[in-house]
Backbone as ProteinMPNN parsed JSONL, in Angstrom:
{"seq_chain_A": "LKNMCDQFNVYNERYRLSQCCVLSYLLHIKKSRQIAFSASLTQTGFYGPFSADLPVKYDNIILNKGNCYNPSMGMFTVSVKGIYAFMYTVYTNQPSSRPRVYHSVTLMKNLQAIVSVWEDSRQDYEDSATNAVILQLEKGDQVYIQLQAGRYFSNYHKQNTLSGLLLFSL", "coords_chain_A": {"N_chain_A": [[43.228, 63.895, 13.687], [42.015, 62.306, 15.699], [39.412, 62.747, 15.168], [39.086, 61.653, 12.679], [39.514, 58.978, 13.219], [37.447, 58.519, 15.026], [35.311, 58.801, 13.183], [35.781, 56.794, 11.414], [35.373, 54.57, 13.028], [32.654, 54.86, 13.483], [31.692, 54.325, 10.859], [32.609, 51.779, 10.579], [31.108, 50.492, 12.553], [28.585, 50.825, 11.542], [28.76, 49.376, 9.146], [29.232, 46.729, 10.183], [26.74, 46.395, 11.534], [25.007, 46.556, 9.325], [25.789, 44.218, 8.029], [25.069, 42.29, 9.899], [22.291, 42.592, 9.773], [21.73, 41.881, 7.138], [22.589, 39.19, 7.227], [20.9, 38.17, 9.102], [18.462, 38.493, 7.848], [18.782, 36.888, 5.63], [18.926, 34.401, 6.842], [16.323, 34.178, 7.884], [14.816, 34.224, 5.416], [15.777, 31.752, 4.434], [14.836, 29.93, 6.335], [12.099, 30.428, 6.097], [11.526, 29.335, 3.69], [11.728, 26.636, 3.74], [9.852, 24.093, 3.017], [7.996, 21.275, 3.345], [5.943, 18.393, 3.307], [4.296, 15.464, 4.443], [1.815, 12.984, 4.514], [-0.61, 10.558, 5.642], [-3.576, 8.455, 5.324], [-5.677, 7.738, 8.146], [-8.063, 6.535, 8.474], [-9.567, 3.335, 8.654], [-10.627, 0.724, 6.459], [-13.018, 1.26, 3.891], [-12.825, 4.156, 1.787], [-14.975, 6.468, 0.699], [-17.721, 5.437, -1.516], [-18.464, 8.856, -2.764], [-20.863, 11.316, -3.606], [-20.021, 13.402, -5.145], [-17.096, 14.711, -6.78], [-14.297, 14.827, -4.551], [-11.906, 16.322, -2.399], [-9.221, 14.208, -0.956], [-8.801, 13.708, 2.302], [-5.99, 13.596, 3.974], [-5.213, 12.71, 6.978], [-3.296, 11.974, 8.911], [-0.537, 13.381, 10.003], [2.707, 13.264, 9.059], [4.883, 14.83, 8.559], [5.043, 18.351, 8.439], [6.465, 20.694, 7.566], [6.684, 24.098, 7.521], [3.916, 24.399, 7.516], [1.99, 24.213, 5.423], [0.238, 22.323, 4.501], [-3.153, 21.452, 5.014], [-4.858, 19.342, 6.91], [-7.583, 19.135, 7.604], [-8.909, 20.047, 5.413], [-7.582, 18.854, 3.319], [-5.84, 20.006, 1.719], [-2.932, 21.526, 0.17], [-1.507, 24.594, 0.391], [0.16, 26.951, -1.372], [2.867, 28.821, -0.164], [5.132, 30.113, -0.902], [6.439, 31.133, -3.988], [7.466, 28.908, -6.443], [9.298, 25.848, -7.502], [7.875, 22.726, -7.099], [7.593, 19.382, -5.944], [5.498, 16.6, -6.001], [4.153, 13.629, -4.625], [2.06, 10.691, -4.66], [0.266, 7.822, -3.411], [-2.145, 5.351, -3.938], [-4.01, 2.836, -2.511], [-5.696, -0.168, -2.675], [-7.501, -2.867, -1.24], [-9.684, -5.248, -1.296], [-12.354, -7.389, -0.177], [-13.321, -10.465, -1.773], [-16.11, -10.547, -1.843], [-17.085, -7.968, -2.276], [-18.031, -5.821, -4.991], [-16.226, -5.166, -8.099], [-13.479, -2.704, -7.961], [-13.086, 0.371, -9.31], [-11.085, 2.697, -8.944], [-10.477, 6.067, -9.107], [-8.124, 8.607, -9.011], [-7.032, 11.846, -8.666], [-4.417, 14.191, -9.037], [-4.749, 17.559, -8.182], [-4.471, 20.947, -9.298], [-5.399, 23.788, -8.179], [-8.326, 24.075, -9.699], [-7.776, 22.398, -11.709], [-7.041, 19.368, -13.355], [-4.099, 17.477, -12.972], [-2.197, 15.179, -12.898], [-3.194, 11.654, -12.93], [-4.22, 8.631, -11.348], [-5.59, 5.377, -11.784], [-7.398, 2.374, -11.016], [-8.273, -0.948, -11.632], [-9.792, -3.54, -10.315], [-9.991, -6.082, -11.47], [-8.487, -8.408, -11.991], [-7.407, -9.291, -9.523], [-7.588, -8.694, -5.943], [-6.195, -6.818, -4.755], [-4.496, -3.89, -5.136], [-2.257, -1.187, -6.048], [-1.471, 2.148, -6.773], [0.8, 4.637, -7.965], [1.895, 7.957, -8.359], [3.827, 10.812, -9.543], [4.836, 14.216, -9.682], [6.261, 17.24, -10.945], [5.866, 20.53, -10.361], [5.497, 24.086, -11.342], [4.611, 26.601, -9.182], [2.454, 29.262, -7.949], [2.279, 31.687, -5.341], [-0.353, 31.079, -3.103], [-1.584, 29.191, -4.84], [-3.445, 25.998, -4.821], [-2.979, 22.722, -4.024], [-4.19, 19.312, -4.352], [-5.492, 16.036, -3.687], [-7.826, 14.435, -5.46], [-10.717, 12.38, -5.227], [-12.609, 10.618, -7.559], [-16.092, 11.1, -8.067], [-18.438, 8.52, -6.969], [-16.473, 6.578, -6.858], [-14.23, 4.455, -4.965], [-11.764, 3.53, -2.497], [-9.575, 1.425, -0.57], [-8.212, 1.464, 2.806], [-5.635, 0.393, 4.832], [-3.43, 0.085, 7.464], [-2.267, 2.513, 6.852], [-1.5, 2.876, 4.06], [-2.159, 4.662, 2.047], [-0.948, 7.6, 0.778], [0.336, 11.009, 0.711], [2.684, 13.272, -0.397], [4.753, 16.23, -0.498], [7.044, 18.852, -1.57], [9.091, 21.752, -1.471], [11.157, 22.351, -4.005], [12.937, 24.353, -5.022], [12.771, 27.926, -4.64], [11.364, 30.621, -6.58]], "CA_chain_A": [[43.343, 62.499, 13.613], [41.0, 61.631, 16.519], [38.15, 62.842, 14.517], [39.06, 60.621, 11.572], [39.368, 57.615, 13.903], [36.051, 58.405, 15.413], [34.439, 58.631, 11.976], [36.141, 55.407, 10.858], [34.764, 53.619, 13.941], [31.2, 54.851, 13.18], [31.425, 53.709, 9.621], [32.894, 50.411, 10.784], [30.036, 49.882, 13.255], [27.414, 50.868, 10.522], [28.979, 48.203, 8.228], [28.955, 45.522, 10.962], [25.337, 46.286, 11.676], [24.337, 46.245, 8.092], [26.171, 42.824, 7.7], [24.243, 41.452, 10.69], [20.925, 42.737, 9.339], [21.669, 41.053, 5.925], [22.643, 37.775, 7.589], [19.667, 37.804, 9.795], [17.367, 38.458, 6.831], [18.976, 35.66, 4.773], [18.471, 33.205, 7.66], [14.852, 34.287, 7.963], [14.428, 33.745, 4.219], [16.07, 30.413, 4.337], [13.875, 29.186, 7.257], [10.732, 30.563, 5.666], [11.421, 28.623, 2.485], [11.738, 25.172, 4.045], [8.514, 23.619, 2.879], [7.778, 19.942, 2.936], [4.957, 17.704, 4.108], [3.926, 14.035, 4.196], [0.609, 12.6, 5.288], [-1.372, 9.365, 5.211], [-4.922, 8.267, 5.883], [-5.783, 6.84, 9.249], [-9.351, 5.826, 8.46], [-9.512, 1.973, 8.213], [-11.707, 0.342, 5.65], [-13.192, 1.918, 2.6], [-12.884, 5.622, 1.626], [-15.824, 6.682, -0.428], [-17.87, 6.375, -2.531], [-19.158, 10.086, -2.541], [-21.802, 11.672, -4.702], [-19.299, 14.377, -5.867], [-15.555, 14.698, -6.703], [-13.98, 15.504, -3.352], [-10.428, 16.143, -1.94], [-8.937, 13.207, -0.018], [-8.197, 14.51, 3.592], [-4.933, 12.826, 4.567], [-5.287, 13.189, 8.379], [-2.077, 11.547, 9.731], [0.597, 14.208, 9.475], [3.994, 12.744, 9.358], [5.763, 16.041, 8.542], [4.34, 19.486, 7.82], [7.406, 21.808, 7.63], [6.18, 25.295, 6.777], [2.532, 24.353, 7.807], [1.305, 24.495, 4.23], [-0.815, 21.331, 4.344], [-4.313, 21.481, 5.923], [-5.476, 18.075, 6.896], [-9.066, 19.205, 7.585], [-9.406, 20.379, 4.041], [-6.958, 18.029, 2.379], [-5.303, 20.992, 0.741], [-1.671, 22.13, 0.288], [-1.601, 25.915, -0.093], [1.581, 27.518, -1.634], [3.148, 30.13, 0.567], [6.248, 30.547, -1.586], [6.453, 30.836, -5.426], [8.685, 27.948, -6.683], [9.11, 24.463, -8.075], [7.444, 21.806, -6.11], [7.392, 18.03, -6.219], [4.427, 15.896, -5.292], [3.983, 12.206, -4.899], [1.009, 10.048, -3.895], [-0.023, 6.414, -3.646], [-3.537, 4.906, -3.588], [-3.939, 1.322, -2.313], [-7.143, -0.817, -2.518], [-7.607, -4.218, -0.922], [-11.147, -5.525, -1.022], [-12.639, -8.778, -0.126], [-13.948, -10.982, -2.972], [-17.458, -10.356, -1.7], [-17.455, -6.782, -2.745], [-17.887, -5.709, -6.393], [-14.895, -4.584, -8.54], [-13.165, -1.31, -7.685], [-12.487, 1.248, -10.291], [-10.868, 3.991, -8.294], [-9.914, 7.168, -10.027], [-7.685, 9.644, -8.098], [-6.368, 12.937, -9.533], [-3.725, 15.361, -8.297], [-5.346, 18.821, -8.697], [-3.848, 22.241, -9.053], [-6.494, 24.707, -8.047], [-9.351, 23.211, -10.151], [-7.165, 21.739, -12.996], [-6.444, 18.006, -13.202], [-2.642, 17.526, -13.424], [-1.912, 13.729, -13.165], [-4.209, 10.744, -12.334], [-4.088, 7.127, -11.319], [-6.813, 4.759, -11.588], [-7.124, 0.958, -10.851], [-9.395, -1.92, -11.936], [-9.474, -4.767, -9.534], [-10.615, -7.207, -12.238], [-7.683, -9.656, -11.915], [-7.11, -9.569, -8.109], [-8.35, -7.855, -4.975], [-5.256, -5.971, -3.985], [-3.796, -3.117, -6.0], [-1.814, 0.129, -5.678], [-1.007, 2.994, -7.956], [1.458, 5.77, -7.551], [2.243, 8.996, -9.329], [4.552, 11.938, -9.028], [4.783, 15.361, -10.737], [7.0, 18.494, -10.565], [5.08, 21.802, -10.731], [5.804, 25.41, -10.997], [3.439, 27.116, -8.511], [2.46, 30.624, -7.487], [1.792, 31.833, -3.98], [-1.782, 30.935, -3.119], [-2.083, 28.047, -5.539], [-3.781, 24.907, -3.977], [-2.747, 21.352, -4.566], [-4.886, 18.402, -3.45], [-5.732, 14.812, -4.4], [-9.316, 14.33, -5.544], [-11.363, 11.139, -5.507], [-13.749, 10.891, -8.474], [-17.467, 10.736, -7.555], [-18.832, 7.195, -7.134], [-15.359, 5.683, -6.758], [-13.767, 4.332, -3.554], [-10.491, 2.749, -2.312], [-9.568, 0.962, 0.936], [-7.018, 1.85, 3.587], [-5.298, -0.436, 6.036], [-1.993, 0.25, 7.826], [-1.716, 3.869, 6.305], [-0.939, 2.723, 2.708], [-2.474, 5.784, 1.119], [-0.061, 8.701, 1.303], [0.57, 12.19, -0.115], [3.939, 14.009, 0.042], [5.124, 17.358, -1.353], [8.072, 19.642, -1.053], [9.531, 22.849, -2.378], [12.599, 22.061, -4.556], [13.591, 25.742, -5.034], [11.946, 29.089, -4.778], [11.577, 31.416, -7.736]], "C_chain_A": [[42.307, 61.754, 14.467], [39.722, 61.678, 15.874], [38.001, 61.858, 13.444], [38.927, 59.213, 12.128], [37.969, 57.446, 14.397], [35.037, 58.081, 14.242], [34.533, 57.301, 11.355], [35.336, 54.428, 11.727], [33.217, 53.647, 13.767], [30.904, 54.211, 11.961], [31.638, 52.155, 9.832], [31.689, 49.68, 11.575], [28.813, 49.82, 12.397], [27.481, 49.469, 9.583], [28.699, 46.877, 9.038], [27.502, 45.27, 11.137], [24.582, 45.887, 10.481], [24.603, 44.67, 7.704], [25.264, 41.93, 8.495], [22.774, 41.476, 10.228], [20.762, 41.858, 8.047], [21.714, 39.556, 6.318], [21.46, 37.286, 8.287], [18.458, 37.623, 8.811], [17.567, 37.176, 5.975], [18.637, 34.455, 5.548], [17.043, 33.126, 7.726], [14.388, 33.693, 6.602], [14.633, 32.263, 3.979], [15.136, 29.537, 5.144], [12.493, 29.255, 6.669], [10.54, 29.794, 4.343], [11.601, 27.138, 2.646], [10.36, 24.679, 4.146], [8.553, 22.138, 2.48], [6.658, 19.327, 3.805], [4.791, 16.156, 3.646], [2.839, 13.618, 5.143], [0.039, 11.316, 4.765], [-2.811, 9.424, 5.836], [-4.915, 7.384, 7.114], [-7.015, 6.012, 9.228], [-9.115, 4.361, 7.93], [-10.746, 1.573, 7.533], [-11.801, 1.152, 4.318], [-13.47, 3.498, 2.74], [-13.667, 5.984, 0.387], [-16.833, 5.538, -0.505], [-18.618, 7.681, -2.103], [-19.897, 10.45, -3.698], [-21.063, 12.741, -5.626], [-17.787, 14.127, -5.848], [-15.177, 15.409, -5.374], [-12.469, 15.278, -2.993], [-10.305, 14.987, -0.931], [-8.309, 13.938, 1.127], [-7.293, 13.457, 4.317], [-4.818, 13.406, 5.972], [-4.06, 12.91, 9.333], [-0.862, 12.401, 9.256], [1.876, 13.619, 10.017], [5.065, 13.829, 9.405], [4.999, 17.124, 7.907], [5.235, 20.666, 8.093], [6.927, 23.016, 6.837], [4.544, 25.388, 6.995], [1.744, 24.767, 6.562], [0.172, 23.536, 3.954], [-1.906, 21.47, 5.468], [-5.007, 20.206, 5.846], [-6.984, 18.129, 6.977], [-9.602, 19.505, 6.23], [-8.776, 19.431, 2.937], [-6.152, 18.785, 1.325], [-3.887, 21.369, 1.113], [-1.726, 23.521, -0.296], [-0.113, 26.463, -0.143], [1.851, 28.803, -0.917], [4.4, 30.75, -0.023], [6.369, 30.125, -3.078], [7.67, 29.87, -5.661], [8.295, 26.866, -7.452], [9.067, 23.511, -6.969], [7.359, 20.418, -6.673], [6.313, 17.426, -5.324], [4.46, 14.442, -5.686], [2.821, 11.583, -4.106], [0.765, 8.597, -4.412], [-1.42, 6.1, -3.142], [-3.477, 3.405, -3.607], [-5.41, 0.874, -2.146], [-6.85, -2.432, -2.245], [-8.964, -4.454, -0.488], [-11.418, -6.944, -0.926], [-13.389, -9.22, -1.432], [-15.527, -10.825, -2.964], [-17.977, -9.02, -2.232], [-17.264, -6.594, -4.333], [-16.523, -5.031, -6.83], [-14.754, -3.148, -8.237], [-12.573, -0.744, -8.938], [-12.132, 2.53, -9.643], [-10.16, 4.832, -9.291], [-9.515, 8.375, -9.217], [-6.77, 10.575, -8.867], [-5.691, 13.91, -8.681], [-4.269, 16.654, -9.083], [-4.478, 19.951, -8.344], [-4.86, 23.197, -9.194], [-7.643, 23.858, -8.517], [-9.026, 22.416, -11.426], [-6.55, 20.414, -12.609], [-5.021, 18.051, -13.838], [-2.274, 16.054, -13.827], [-2.931, 12.885, -12.417], [-3.569, 9.329, -12.195], [-5.418, 6.498, -11.209], [-6.52, 3.139, -11.557], [-8.44, 0.242, -11.13], [-9.06, -3.159, -11.278], [-9.942, -6.034, -10.178], [-9.813, -8.493, -12.009], [-7.286, -10.153, -10.514], [-7.728, -8.617, -7.312], [-7.425, -6.931, -4.291], [-4.393, -5.257, -5.136], [-3.269, -1.785, -5.459], [-1.401, 0.899, -6.872], [-0.283, 4.181, -7.383], [1.755, 6.772, -8.688], [3.022, 10.112, -8.699], [4.679, 12.973, -10.169], [5.675, 16.548, -10.098], [6.269, 19.673, -11.214], [5.668, 22.995, -10.413], [4.571, 26.029, -10.372], [3.645, 28.505, -8.038], [1.913, 30.635, -5.988], [0.234, 31.868, -3.996], [-2.419, 29.804, -3.843], [-2.381, 26.908, -4.53], [-3.589, 23.659, -4.707], [-3.46, 20.329, -3.681], [-5.087, 17.154, -4.377], [-7.278, 14.678, -4.337], [-9.781, 12.935, -5.96], [-12.555, 11.341, -6.425], [-15.017, 10.385, -7.88], [-17.774, 9.243, -7.881], [-17.66, 6.103, -7.044], [-14.916, 5.519, -5.227], [-12.404, 3.534, -3.611], [-10.482, 2.335, -0.892], [-8.24, 1.444, 1.497], [-6.903, 1.056, 4.783], [-3.901, -0.143, 6.242], [-1.381, 1.443, 7.117], [-1.032, 3.681, 4.927], [-1.196, 3.963, 1.814], [-1.786, 7.079, 1.655], [-0.038, 9.86, 0.191], [1.741, 12.961, 0.467], [4.096, 15.183, -0.937], [6.262, 18.132, -0.705], [8.498, 20.634, -2.053], [10.967, 22.432, -2.764], [13.409, 23.302, -4.458], [12.585, 26.8, -5.261], [12.321, 29.891, -5.988], [11.5, 32.903, -7.384]], "O_chain_A": [[41.779, 60.721, 14.053], [38.949, 60.728, 15.992], [36.935, 61.267, 13.272], [38.274, 58.362, 11.524], [37.357, 56.391, 14.23], [34.124, 57.261, 14.338], [33.566, 56.735, 10.846], [34.679, 53.538, 11.188], [32.557, 52.615, 13.884], [29.883, 53.524, 11.918], [30.882, 51.354, 9.283], [31.337, 48.528, 11.323], [28.049, 48.859, 12.493], [26.545, 48.704, 9.355], [27.972, 46.014, 8.546], [27.018, 44.155, 10.944], [23.678, 45.052, 10.516], [23.738, 43.989, 7.153], [24.726, 40.954, 7.972], [22.096, 40.451, 10.299], [19.75, 41.172, 7.904], [20.946, 38.757, 5.784], [21.035, 36.143, 8.118], [17.61, 36.743, 8.958], [16.601, 36.484, 5.653], [18.088, 33.514, 4.974], [16.52, 32.017, 7.627], [13.622, 32.729, 6.619], [13.779, 31.593, 3.398], [14.695, 28.495, 4.66], [11.758, 28.269, 6.715], [9.39, 29.634, 3.932], [11.616, 26.443, 1.63], [9.721, 24.797, 5.192], [9.073, 21.786, 1.421], [6.478, 19.745, 4.949], [5.166, 15.769, 2.539], [2.891, 13.838, 6.353], [0.178, 11.003, 3.583], [-3.161, 10.253, 6.676], [-4.215, 6.371, 7.134], [-7.081, 4.947, 9.841], [-8.522, 4.193, 6.864], [-11.833, 1.993, 7.928], [-10.813, 1.624, 3.756], [-14.181, 3.998, 3.612], [-13.21, 5.868, -0.75], [-16.816, 4.698, 0.394], [-19.367, 7.614, -1.129], [-19.603, 9.933, -4.775], [-21.475, 12.932, -6.77], [-17.28, 13.409, -4.986], [-15.694, 16.494, -5.104], [-11.885, 14.225, -3.249], [-11.211, 14.803, -0.119], [-7.373, 14.714, 0.935], [-7.736, 12.614, 5.098], [-4.346, 14.534, 6.115], [-3.878, 13.543, 10.373], [-0.268, 12.124, 8.215], [2.094, 13.495, 11.222], [6.018, 13.756, 10.181], [4.334, 16.881, 6.9], [4.815, 21.584, 8.797], [6.785, 22.949, 5.616], [3.955, 26.413, 6.652], [0.876, 25.632, 6.674], [-0.769, 23.887, 3.243], [-1.605, 21.584, 6.656], [-5.692, 19.932, 4.861], [-7.636, 17.226, 6.453], [-10.762, 19.185, 5.971], [-9.32, 19.244, 1.848], [-5.842, 18.291, 0.24], [-3.625, 21.53, 2.305], [-1.996, 23.612, -1.494], [0.662, 26.435, 0.813], [1.111, 29.775, -1.068], [4.714, 31.88, 0.351], [6.397, 28.936, -3.393], [8.748, 30.065, -5.1], [7.204, 26.81, -8.02], [9.921, 23.418, -6.087], [7.057, 20.294, -7.86], [6.22, 17.682, -4.124], [4.731, 14.057, -6.824], [2.633, 11.95, -2.946], [0.999, 8.23, -5.564], [-1.82, 6.53, -2.06], [-2.984, 2.78, -4.546], [-6.215, 1.555, -1.51], [-6.092, -3.104, -2.945], [-9.403, -3.955, 0.548], [-10.722, -7.715, -1.587], [-14.014, -8.39, -2.092], [-16.159, -10.969, -4.011], [-19.147, -8.913, -2.601], [-16.361, -7.216, -4.892], [-15.814, -4.43, -6.022], [-15.737, -2.407, -8.237], [-11.669, -1.32, -9.543], [-12.911, 3.469, -9.806], [-9.394, 4.395, -10.15], [-10.381, 9.121, -8.76], [-5.876, 10.157, -9.602], [-6.259, 14.423, -7.717], [-4.246, 16.783, -10.307], [-3.832, 19.984, -7.297], [-5.233, 23.466, -10.336], [-7.974, 22.922, -7.79], [-9.898, 21.861, -12.094], [-5.704, 20.308, -11.721], [-4.777, 18.529, -14.946], [-2.071, 15.776, -15.009], [-3.475, 13.316, -11.4], [-2.577, 8.962, -12.824], [-6.313, 7.06, -10.577], [-5.48, 2.698, -12.045], [-9.534, 0.755, -10.897], [-8.087, -3.809, -11.659], [-10.265, -6.992, -9.475], [-10.404, -9.561, -11.848], [-6.878, -11.303, -10.351], [-8.389, -7.725, -7.844], [-7.815, -6.293, -3.313], [-3.709, -5.9, -5.933], [-3.811, -1.294, -4.468], [-1.015, 0.325, -7.89], [-0.729, 4.709, -6.364], [1.843, 6.388, -9.854], [2.922, 10.358, -7.497], [4.639, 12.673, -11.362], [5.749, 16.728, -8.883], [6.102, 19.761, -12.431], [6.313, 23.108, -9.371], [3.518, 25.984, -11.008], [4.762, 28.937, -7.754], [1.221, 29.728, -5.526], [-0.384, 32.582, -4.787], [-3.568, 29.441, -3.591], [-1.702, 26.81, -3.508], [-3.977, 23.523, -5.868], [-3.391, 20.405, -2.454], [-4.896, 17.195, -5.592], [-7.897, 14.8, -3.28], [-9.285, 12.379, -6.941], [-13.433, 12.148, -6.118], [-15.025, 9.332, -7.241], [-17.407, 8.765, -8.954], [-17.9, 4.9, -7.149], [-15.22, 6.359, -4.379], [-12.014, 2.977, -4.637], [-11.275, 2.817, -0.083], [-7.301, 1.776, 0.774], [-7.789, 0.975, 5.634], [-3.159, -0.11, 5.261], [-0.19, 1.455, 6.803], [-0.016, 4.335, 4.691], [-0.421, 4.213, 0.891], [-2.016, 7.542, 2.773], [-0.335, 9.672, -0.989], [1.783, 13.26, 1.66], [3.62, 15.12, -2.071], [6.447, 18.098, 0.512], [8.338, 20.471, -3.262], [11.829, 22.205, -1.916], [14.483, 23.297, -3.857], [11.627, 26.6, -6.007], [13.479, 29.864, -6.405], [11.66, 33.754, -8.259]]}, "name": "protein", "num_of_chains": 1, "seq": "LKNMCDQFNVYNERYRLSQCCVLSYLLHIKKSRQIAFSASLTQTGFYGPFSADLPVKYDNIILNKGNCYNPSMGMFTVSVKGIYAFMYTVYTNQPSSRPRVYHSVTLMKNLQAIVSVWEDSRQDYEDSATNAVILQLEKGDQVYIQLQAGRYFSNYHKQNTLSGLLLFSL"}
């Protein structure tokens, strides 16, 4: 009987340890899949024009949970396969002394255009445009906002923003 009790205690301890391992692993997975970021531009004045299509480098990090957004590159790199949501706003306010603004800004996935906004300041000198999209992304995909060559927009009081988050992993 003592042998059976000892054996039962060994099995019970193994079961407890395996439960702890599973719970620890699940907590690790949950924490590693918390991905969200939000950033704005700090540069005051006009952004662009540039001679080539270039990523917009949102340098004021409001939140970067999971550290997937790189402000020096202006790129979000997917670390967990899943469904993601992205939102961005482009604002332009220019004095009447400057020519009309036709900004064209596109959310890119790798090198593919996904959604765009553009603005024509023909009727007034202050405009904004916003877009949002939900994407299925693979680990290693890169998402960024691209300003079209020759176009520009203005930034005052951090009105130009980009945000994204993992809705759920796959």
